[in-house]
C-alpha positions as CSV (number, residue, x, y, z in Angstrom):
1,M,-0.8,-2.9,-23.4
2,E,0.9,0.4,-22.7
3,L,0.5,2.8,-19.9
4,N,2.3,6.1,-19.7
5,M,2.6,8.0,-16.4
6,D,4.0,11.3,-15.4
7,I,5.2,10.9,-11.8
8,T,6.1,14.0,-9.9
9,G,7.8,14.3,-6.6
10,D,11.1,14.5,-4.7
11,M,13.6,12.0,-6.1
12,C,10.8,10.4,-8.1
13,I,13.2,9.0,-10.8
14,R,15.4,7.3,-8.2
15,R,12.4,6.0,-6.3
16,M,10.9,4.5,-9.5
17,W,14.3,2.8,-10.2
18,L,14.2,1.3,-6.7
19,L,10.6,0.1,-7.1
20,C,11.2,-1.4,-10.6
21,G,14.7,-2.9,-10.1
22,D,17.6,-3.3,-12.5
23,E,17.0,-2.7,-16.2
24,T,17.2,-6.4,-17.2
25,P,14.8,-8.8,-15.5
26,E,17.6,-11.3,-15.0
27,E,19.6,-8.8,-12.9
28,A,16.5,-7.6,-11.2
29,L,15.6,-11.1,-10.2
30,K,19.1,-11.6,-8.8
31,N,19.4,-8.2,-7.0
32,E,15.7,-7.2,-6.2
33,P,13.5,-10.3,-6.5
34,E,10.4,-8.4,-5.3
35,S,10.8,-5.6,-7.9
36,I,8.4,-5.1,-10.8
37,R,10.9,-6.1,-13.5
38,A,11.9,-9.2,-11.6
39,K,8.2,-10.3,-11.4
40,F,6.9,-9.1,-14.8
41,G,9.9,-8.5,-17.1
42,S,10.9,-11.0,-19.8
43,N,14.1,-9.6,-21.3
44,L,15.9,-6.3,-21.9
45,V,13.3,-5.2,-24.5
46,D,10.2,-6.5,-22.7
47,N,11.3,-5.5,-19.2
48,A,7.9,-4.3,-17.9
49,M,8.9,-0.7,-17.3
50,Y,10.7,2.2,-18.8
51,I,12.1,4.9,-16.5
52,S,13.9,8.0,-17.6
53,L,17.6,8.0,-16.6
54,D,17.6,11.6,-15.2
55,E,15.6,14.8,-15.2
56,T,16.9,15.9,-18.6
57,D,15.8,12.6,-20.2
58,A,12.5,12.9,-18.3
59,Q,11.7,16.2,-19.9
60,K,12.4,14.8,-23.4
61,D,10.3,11.7,-22.6
62,L,7.4,13.9,-21.4
63,L,7.4,15.9,-24.6
64,F,7.6,12.7,-26.7
65,L,4.8,10.8,-24.8
66,F,2.6,13.7,-23.9
67,Q,2.7,16.2,-26.8
68,N,0.7,18.8,-24.8
69,P,2.2,18.5,-21.3
70,H,0.3,20.3,-18.6
71,P,1.2,21.2,-15.0
72,P,0.2,18.6,-12.3
73,T,-3.4,18.9,-11.2
74,S,-2.2,18.6,-7.6
75,I,0.9,18.4,-5.6
76,L,0.6,16.5,-2.4
77,S,2.7,15.9,0.7
78,N,2.1,14.2,4.0
79,C,-1.1,12.7,2.7
80,T,-3.1,9.5,3.4
81,L,-5.5,7.8,1.1
82,G,-8.6,6.2,2.6
83,L,-10.2,3.7,0.2
84,I,-13.6,2.2,1.0
85,L,-14.4,-1.0,-1.0
86,P,-18.1,-1.5,-0.8
87,H,-17.9,-5.2,-1.4
88,I,-15.6,-5.7,1.6
89,I,-18.0,-3.8,3.9
90,K,-20.9,-5.8,2.5
91,E,-19.0,-9.0,3.4
92,G,-18.6,-7.8,6.9
93,I,-14.8,-7.5,6.8
94,T,-14.1,-4.4,8.8
95,Q,-10.6,-5.2,10.2
96,L,-7.3,-6.2,8.5
């Protein structure tokens, strides 16, 4: 399975690297055991995530992955997401 995402925001490349961990799952497991690569990566090739190295690479990656790039549909800041899960309400769970 493959999922490609175009993530936009301040320092988004750096933030994705922090979330995903070191490039190899072995290093990620040692340095950031809760990172995505530590939990789901297998080796350098199957490391669960690919992240552009910098903005220049990100532009090349976008053109490769999304042949017809388009501007973001929304740019958000200082936002909150409220998600209502009907099955949780139905079960009477209203507090965390």
